[in-house]
Residue frames as qw, qx, qy, qz and C-alpha x, y, z in Angstrom:
[[0.298, 0.199, -0.708, -0.608, 28.03, 27.80, -22.69],
 [0.138, -0.223, -0.964, 0.036, 26.03, 24.97, -21.09],
 [0.124, 0.489, 0.544, -0.670, 23.60, 27.44, -19.54],
 [0.325, 0.422, -0.240, -0.812, 22.92, 29.08, -22.92],
 [0.282, 0.050, -0.881, -0.378, 22.31, 25.68, -24.52],
 [0.086, -0.353, -0.885, 0.290, 19.92, 24.66, -21.77],
 [0.192, 0.482, 0.261, -0.814, 18.14, 28.02, -22.01],
 [0.344, 0.274, -0.537, -0.720, 17.62, 27.55, -25.74],
 [0.349, -0.102, -0.915, -0.172, 16.25, 24.07, -25.07],
 [0.548, -0.511, -0.064, -0.659, 14.03, 25.49, -22.35],
 [0.294, -0.425, 0.775, -0.364, 15.81, 23.09, -19.94],
 [0.901, 0.138, 0.158, -0.379, 13.98, 20.29, -21.75],
 [0.180, 0.544, -0.813, -0.105, 16.74, 17.70, -21.92],
 [0.936, -0.043, -0.011, -0.348, 15.74, 14.12, -22.54],
 [0.268, -0.510, 0.817, 0.000, 17.68, 11.02, -21.58],
 [0.806, 0.217, -0.414, -0.363, 17.58, 7.95, -23.79],
 [0.449, -0.411, 0.764, -0.215, 17.80, 4.73, -21.83],
 [0.135, 0.088, -0.946, -0.281, 17.66, 1.12, -22.91],
 [0.166, 0.388, 0.826, -0.373, 14.36, 0.84, -21.02],
 [0.364, 0.613, 0.139, -0.687, 12.73, 3.69, -22.96],
 [0.275, 0.395, -0.698, -0.530, 14.01, 2.15, -26.21],
 [0.011, 0.087, 0.996, -0.017, 12.57, -1.22, -25.20],
 [0.306, 0.502, 0.577, -0.567, 9.17, 0.33, -24.46],
 [0.401, 0.596, -0.209, -0.663, 9.10, 1.88, -27.93],
 [0.214, 0.312, -0.861, -0.340, 10.33, -1.28, -29.66],
 [0.192, 0.219, 0.921, -0.260, 7.69, -3.37, -27.87],
 [0.429, 0.595, 0.295, -0.612, 5.04, -1.05, -29.34],
 [0.340, 0.560, -0.516, -0.552, 6.54, -1.27, -32.83],
 [0.198, 0.191, -0.947, -0.167, 6.77, -5.08, -32.80],
 [0.718, -0.259, -0.132, -0.632, 3.44, -5.50, -31.02],
 [0.348, 0.204, -0.878, 0.256, 5.16, -7.94, -28.65],
 [0.658, -0.527, -0.475, -0.252, 3.00, -9.84, -26.20],
 [0.471, -0.811, 0.183, -0.294, 3.31, -9.35, -22.45],
 [0.919, -0.301, 0.180, 0.182, 5.46, -12.43, -21.82],
 [0.715, 0.419, 0.063, 0.555, 7.94, -11.36, -24.50],
 [0.002, 0.844, -0.087, 0.529, 8.07, -7.83, -23.10],
 [0.685, -0.690, 0.177, -0.154, 8.63, -9.13, -19.57],
 [0.919, -0.080, 0.155, 0.355, 11.43, -11.49, -20.64],
 [0.512, 0.611, 0.019, 0.603, 13.11, -8.74, -22.68],
 [0.254, -0.854, 0.131, -0.435, 12.89, -6.42, -19.67],
 [0.864, -0.474, 0.157, 0.062, 14.35, -9.13, -17.41],
 [0.822, 0.213, 0.103, 0.518, 17.30, -9.58, -19.79],
 [0.231, 0.768, 0.000, 0.597, 17.74, -5.82, -20.01],
 [0.497, -0.808, 0.142, -0.282, 17.78, -5.42, -16.25],
 [0.921, -0.231, 0.115, 0.292, 20.43, -8.15, -15.98],
 [0.619, 0.512, 0.011, 0.595, 22.67, -6.02, -18.23],
 [0.172, -0.888, 0.093, -0.417, 22.57, -3.28, -15.60],
 [0.788, -0.578, 0.211, 0.034, 24.55, -5.61, -13.33],
 [0.848, 0.063, 0.252, 0.462, 27.32, -6.12, -15.86],
 [0.210, -0.733, 0.140, 0.632, 29.97, -3.46, -16.41],
 [0.361, -0.048, 0.670, 0.647, 30.70, -4.49, -20.02],
 [0.216, 0.660, 0.690, 0.205, 27.24, -3.43, -21.15],
 [0.114, -0.801, -0.175, 0.561, 27.96, 0.21, -20.34],
 [0.156, -0.406, 0.491, 0.755, 29.77, 0.68, -23.66],
 [0.188, 0.327, 0.847, 0.374, 26.83, -0.66, -25.69],
 [0.208, -0.182, -0.215, -0.937, 24.22, 1.57, -27.25],
 [0.413, 0.103, 0.621, -0.658, 20.93, 1.60, -25.32],
 [0.715, 0.347, -0.114, -0.596, 19.00, 0.94, -28.53],
 [0.537, 0.345, -0.762, -0.111, 21.16, -2.10, -29.35],
 [0.063, -0.095, 0.878, -0.465, 20.69, -3.51, -25.85],
 [0.568, 0.234, 0.379, -0.692, 16.93, -3.09, -26.22],
 [0.707, 0.399, -0.381, -0.443, 16.82, -4.63, -29.71],
 [0.345, 0.327, -0.874, 0.095, 19.08, -7.50, -28.62],
 [0.238, -0.009, 0.802, -0.548, 16.99, -8.28, -25.54],
 [0.672, 0.315, 0.175, -0.647, 13.78, -8.25, -27.58],
 [0.641, 0.421, -0.574, -0.288, 15.25, -10.48, -30.30],
 [0.168, 0.240, -0.917, 0.271, 16.61, -12.90, -27.68],
 [0.453, 0.096, 0.602, -0.650, 13.26, -12.98, -25.88],
 [0.739, 0.369, -0.135, -0.548, 11.55, -13.82, -29.17],
 [0.526, 0.381, -0.757, -0.071, 14.04, -16.63, -29.84],
 [0.063, -0.153, 0.872, -0.460, 13.75, -18.08, -26.32],
 [0.514, 0.250, 0.540, -0.618, 9.94, -18.03, -26.44],
 [0.281, 0.118, 0.839, 0.451, 9.92, -19.16, -30.09],
 [0.322, 0.661, 0.355, -0.578, 7.59, -16.35, -31.15],
 [0.456, 0.214, 0.650, 0.569, 7.15, -17.02, -34.86],
 [0.144, 0.857, 0.476, 0.133, 4.48, -14.34, -35.24],
 [0.222, -0.941, 0.032, 0.254, 6.73, -11.69, -33.77],
 [0.665, -0.169, 0.418, 0.596, 9.72, -12.70, -35.92],
 [0.370, 0.647, 0.436, 0.504, 8.27, -10.69, -38.84],
 [0.175, -0.969, -0.124, -0.119, 7.98, -7.61, -36.62],
 [0.658, -0.573, 0.227, 0.432, 11.58, -8.14, -35.47],
 [0.587, 0.246, 0.418, 0.648, 12.73, -7.78, -39.08],
 [0.065, 0.872, 0.295, 0.385, 10.82, -4.49, -39.25],
 [0.503, -0.852, 0.024, 0.143, 12.53, -3.38, -36.06],
 [0.705, -0.242, 0.323, 0.583, 15.99, -4.22, -37.40],
 [0.400, 0.551, 0.397, 0.616, 15.24, -2.20, -40.52],
 [0.182, -0.935, -0.228, -0.202, 14.04, 0.71, -38.42],
 [0.528, -0.798, 0.196, 0.214, 17.16, 0.85, -36.24],
 [0.526, 0.777, -0.342, -0.052, 19.35, 0.20, -39.29],
 [0.263, -0.521, 0.811, -0.035, 21.17, -2.90, -38.10],
 [0.693, 0.159, -0.614, -0.342, 21.24, -6.38, -39.54],
 [0.909, -0.373, -0.010, -0.186, 20.63, -9.59, -37.67],
 [0.844, 0.202, -0.251, 0.428, 24.26, -10.53, -38.34],
 [0.168, 0.572, -0.308, 0.741, 25.42, -7.31, -36.65],
 [0.588, -0.531, 0.178, -0.583, 23.24, -8.11, -33.64],
 [0.905, -0.030, -0.424, -0.007, 24.43, -11.72, -33.31],
 [0.487, 0.204, -0.578, 0.622, 27.44, -10.95, -31.04],
 [0.266, -0.323, 0.292, -0.860, 25.23, -8.78, -28.85],
 [0.834, -0.204, -0.175, -0.482, 22.54, -11.47, -28.61],
 [0.808, 0.064, -0.533, 0.241, 25.21, -14.05, -27.72],
 [0.185, 0.292, -0.498, 0.795, 26.52, -11.70, -25.01],
 [0.538, -0.292, 0.132, -0.780, 22.99, -11.26, -23.60],
 [0.905, -0.098, -0.352, -0.220, 22.40, -15.02, -23.63],
 [0.613, 0.173, -0.586, 0.501, 25.71, -15.58, -21.80],
 [0.120, -0.310, 0.395, -0.857, 24.69, -13.00, -19.19],
 [0.750, -0.232, -0.093, -0.612, 21.29, -14.62, -18.77],
 [0.883, -0.018, -0.466, 0.054, 22.88, -18.05, -18.24],
 [0.435, 0.263, -0.546, 0.666, 25.58, -16.75, -15.89],
 [0.237, -0.286, 0.342, -0.863, 23.17, -14.92, -13.63],
 [0.809, -0.220, -0.261, -0.478, 20.94, -17.97, -13.23],
 [0.606, 0.134, -0.711, 0.330, 23.57, -19.84, -11.24],
 [0.612, -0.687, -0.389, 0.056, 22.89, -20.28, -7.52],
 [0.571, -0.541, -0.105, 0.609, 24.42, -17.56, -5.38],
 [0.374, 0.402, 0.281, 0.787, 24.38, -14.94, -8.13],
 [0.068, -0.107, -0.238, 0.963, 23.57, -11.28, -7.58],
 [0.263, -0.229, -0.538, -0.768, 20.04, -11.69, -8.86],
 [0.100, -0.324, -0.869, 0.361, 18.06, -12.46, -5.74],
 [0.192, 0.496, 0.318, -0.785, 16.06, -9.21, -5.83],
 [0.337, 0.337, -0.474, -0.740, 15.68, -9.27, -9.60],
 [0.236, -0.070, -0.953, -0.179, 14.58, -12.91, -9.59],
 [0.027, 0.421, 0.754, -0.503, 12.03, -12.16, -6.89],
 [0.261, 0.461, 0.013, -0.848, 10.69, -9.16, -8.80],
 [0.442, 0.295, -0.576, -0.622, 10.27, -11.13, -12.04],
 [0.121, -0.095, -0.987, 0.045, 8.77, -14.17, -10.30],
 [0.285, 0.350, 0.520, -0.725, 5.57, -12.22, -9.61],
 [0.451, 0.575, 0.682, 0.030, 2.37, -12.39, -11.65],
 [0.146, 0.893, 0.026, -0.426, 2.94, -8.77, -12.68],
 [0.108, 0.685, -0.613, -0.379, 5.95, -9.90, -14.73],
 [0.844, 0.246, -0.324, -0.348, 4.45, -13.19, -16.01],
 [0.855, -0.412, 0.316, 0.009, 6.56, -15.26, -13.55],
 [0.631, 0.708, -0.316, 0.010, 9.38, -14.92, -16.08],
 [0.007, 0.675, -0.706, 0.216, 12.27, -15.67, -13.72],
 [0.746, -0.190, 0.570, -0.285, 10.74, -19.01, -12.71],
 [0.874, 0.467, -0.050, -0.121, 11.45, -20.37, -16.23],
 [0.523, 0.642, -0.494, 0.266, 15.18, -20.29, -15.62]]
């Protein structure tokens, strides 16, 4: 059965990841580079936490982008965030627990001796706006 399905699809099977969702949402919200880099940093931290595996990739991406906007106090991008929430059909109230979870993860992984040495080094470069040096 799987072979017939793949044959019909011409073996063109796509995988939706939180990273691909984030890339699309960054385009929709016209987020600046620093916001994108912080959202990506938050998103990559979720890959280290087992609890995030049950969350929808799109919700992780939306939550990380909303949290990045709040941390950086992007008032201009707040309007675009509302558009994004409408597009993915969730309310800000529904995203609040997810945003709180992401913020808790961000705080927990900033402690000395955490698993983030490689991730911190990656995001401390100019390429990623030195994002990890803010925390």
